[in-house]
C-alpha positions in Angstrom: 32.9 -14.5 -3.7 30.4 -15.4 -1.0 32.5 -13.6 1.7 32.7 -10.5 -0.5 28.9 -10.6 -1.0 28.2 -10.9 2.8 30.6 -8.0 3.5 28.9 -5.8 0.9 25.5 -6.6 2.4 26.7 -5.7 5.9 28.1 -2.5 4.7 24.8 -1.6 3.0 22.9 -2.4 6.1 25.2 -0.3 8.3 25.0 2.7 5.9 21.2 2.5 5.6 20.8 2.2 9.3 22.9 5.3 9.9 20.9 7.2 7.2 17.5 6.4 8.8 18.7 7.2 12.3 20.0 10.6 11.1 16.8 11.4 9.2 14.3 10.2 11.8 14.5 13.1 14.3 14.2 15.7 11.6 10.9 14.2 10.4 9.2 15.6 13.5 11.3 18.8 13.9 9.4 22.0 14.9 10.9 23.8 11.9 8.9 22.9 8.8 11.9 23.5 6.6 13.9 20.9 8.4 10.9 18.5 8.1 10.7 19.1 4.4 14.4 18.5 3.9 14.2 15.3 5.9 11.4 14.0 3.7 13.5 14.9 0.6 16.5 13.1 2.1 14.3 10.0 2.7 13.0 10.2 -0.8 16.6 10.4 -2.1 17.6 7.4 0.0 14.7 5.4 -1.4 15.5 6.4 -5.0 19.1 5.3 -4.6 18.3 2.0 -2.8 15.5 1.2 -5.3 17.5 1.6 -8.4 17.9 -1.5 -10.7 20.5 -4.0 -9.6 20.6 -2.7 -6.0 18.5 -5.3 -4.3 20.8 -5.7 -1.3 20.6 -1.9 -0.6 16.8 -1.8 -1.1 16.3 -4.7 1.3 18.7 -3.3 3.9 17.0 0.1 3.8 13.6 -1.4 4.2 14.7 -3.6 7.1 16.0 -0.5 8.9 12.8 1.4 8.2 10.8 -1.5 9.6 13.1 -1.6 12.7 12.3 2.0 13.4 8.5 1.5 12.8 8.6 -1.5 15.2 9.7 0.8 18.0 6.4 2.6 18.0 7.6 6.0 16.8 5.2 9.0 16.6 2.6 8.9 13.9 4.0 11.8 11.7 7.4 10.0 11.4 5.7 6.6 11.0 3.6 8.0 8.1 6.7 9.3 6.3 8.4 5.9 6.7 5.3 4.1 5.5 5.4 6.3 2.4 9.0 5.2 1.9 8.0 1.6 2.1 5.3 2.4 -0.5 8.1 3.2 -2.9 10.5 0.4 -2.3 9.0 -2.1 0.2 8.9 -5.8 -0.6 8.2 -9.0 1.3 10.6 -8.0 4.2 8.1 -5.2 5.0 4.9 -7.2 5.4 5.4 -8.3 9.0 5.8 -4.7 10.1 3.1 -3.2 8.0 0.2 -5.6 8.6 -0.3 -4.9 12.3 -0.3 -1.2 11.5 -3.5 -1.6 9.5 -5.2 -1.5 12.9 -3.5 1.8 14.0 -5.7 4.2 15.9 -4.3 7.0 13.6 -6.4 7.1 10.4 -3.6 8.8 8.4 -1.1 6.2 9.4 -3.6 3.4 8.6 -4.1 4.9 5.1 -0.4 5.2 4.5 0.0 1.6 5.4 -2.9 0.6 3.1 -1.2 2.4 0.2 2.1 0.7 0.9 0.5 -2.7 0.9 -1.5 -1.9 -2.3 1.8 -1.7 -4.3 3.8 -4.2 -2.4 4.6 -7.1 -4.8 4.5 -9.8 -2.1 1.4 -12.1 -2.2 1.0 -11.7 1.6 0.3 -8.0 1.1 -2.9 -8.9 -0.8 -3.8 -11.5 1.7 -3.5 -9.0 4.5 -5.7 -6.5 2.7 -8.4 -9.1 2.0 -8.4 -10.2 5.7 -8.8 -6.5 6.7 -11.7 -6.0 4.3 -13.6 -8.9 5.8 -13.7 -7.1 9.2 -13.9 -3.5 8.1 -17.0 -1.6 9.2 -16.2 2.0 8.4 -17.4 3.0 4.9 -14.4 5.1 3.9 -11.9 2.4 5.2 -13.9 -0.3 3.3 -13.8 1.7 0.1 -10.1 2.3 0.5 -9.3 -1.3 1.0 -11.4 -2.3 -2.0 -9.4 0.2 -4.1 -6.1 -1.1 -2.8 -7.1 -4.6 -3.8 -8.2 -3.4 -7.2 -4.9 -1.6 -7.6 -3.1 -4.9 -7.1 -5.1 -6.4 -9.9 -5.4 -9.7 -8.0 -8.1 -12.0 -9.4 -8.2 -13.7 -6.0 -9.9 -10.6 -4.6 -12.8 -10.7 -7.1 -15.2 -12.8 -5.0 -14.6 -10.5 -1.9 -15.1 -7.3 -3.8 -18.2 -8.3 -5.9 -20.8 -8.2 -3.0 -19.9 -4.6 -2.5 -21.5 -3.7 -5.8 -24.8 -3.9 -4.0 -23.7 -1.4 -1.3 -25.9 1.6 -0.7 -22.8 3.6 0.2 -21.7 5.6 -2.9 -18.0 5.4 -2.1 -18.0 1.6 -1.5 -20.1 1.0 -4.6 -17.8 3.2 -6.8 -14.7 1.6 -5.3 -16.0 -1.9 -6.1 -16.9 -1.0 -9.6 -13.5 0.6 -10.2 -11.6 -2.3 -8.6 -13.4 -4.9 -10.6 -12.7 -3.0 -13.8 -9.0 -3.0 -13.0 -9.0 -6.7 -12.2 -10.7 -7.2 -15.5 -11.3 -11.0 -15.3 -14.3 -12.6 -17.0 -15.8 -13.1 -13.6 -15.4 -9.4 -12.8 -16.9 -8.4 -16.1 -19.9 -10.7 -15.5 -20.4 -9.3 -12.1 -20.3 -5.7 -13.4 -22.7 -6.5 -16.2 -25.2 -8.3 -13.9 -25.3 -5.5 -11.5 -25.6 -2.9 -14.3 -28.8 -4.7 -15.4 -30.3 -4.0 -12.0 -29.4 -0.3 -11.8 -30.6 3.0 -13.2 -29.3 6.5 -13.3 -25.9 7.4 -11.9 -25.2 3.9 -10.6 -25.9 2.4 -14.0 -23.6 5.0 -15.6 -20.8 4.1 -13.2 -21.1 0.4 -14.0 -21.2 1.2 -17.7 -18.0 3.2 -17.4 -16.4 0.4 -15.4 -17.2 -2.1 -18.1 -15.6 0.1 -20.8 -12.5 0.4 -18.6 -11.9 -3.4 -18.2 -8.8 -5.0 -19.5 -10.7 -7.5 -21.7 
């Protein structure tokens, strides 16, 4: 039984590697129709590998995607592969995605952020938290806060709460939304406390966030 399982895993790995290597050149083709078809083929591969009961296929495909990303491929292709990991990526993808949060390409950075936001591995949340601590661009900071909120991780509460005091409207709104999604008692207390200090649009934003909490 073990021998059969190992053989099946190897076959899945071989097939997924061939599929990615065939799709990859088409992702950056000059013909937009070819590019579009390549993206559809990648989506189909993810849908097949991500179906229930196909963990070996999912992991094999993700590992092959990560292997290509680790070669330093061009940003347009890397973005498409990061989107694929957003759909089916798990713990096996973390080591590849995390360094890409520091990419010089903002579109690739954002694709990686989105992939980590929905990755079920705890290390994905840890990576986003670490990045938030050093972020100095308002849009990037807001995006990281939203990613942490999307994860609904209570551990992110203390790192997000100080951003309720931000004068940047995007950061402020992201912090309010993220805490409303996390919805812990601490998050609700932070939202209510900040609401008592605000007026106008900011007060309205916090009121809406409180109504949207999970408690």
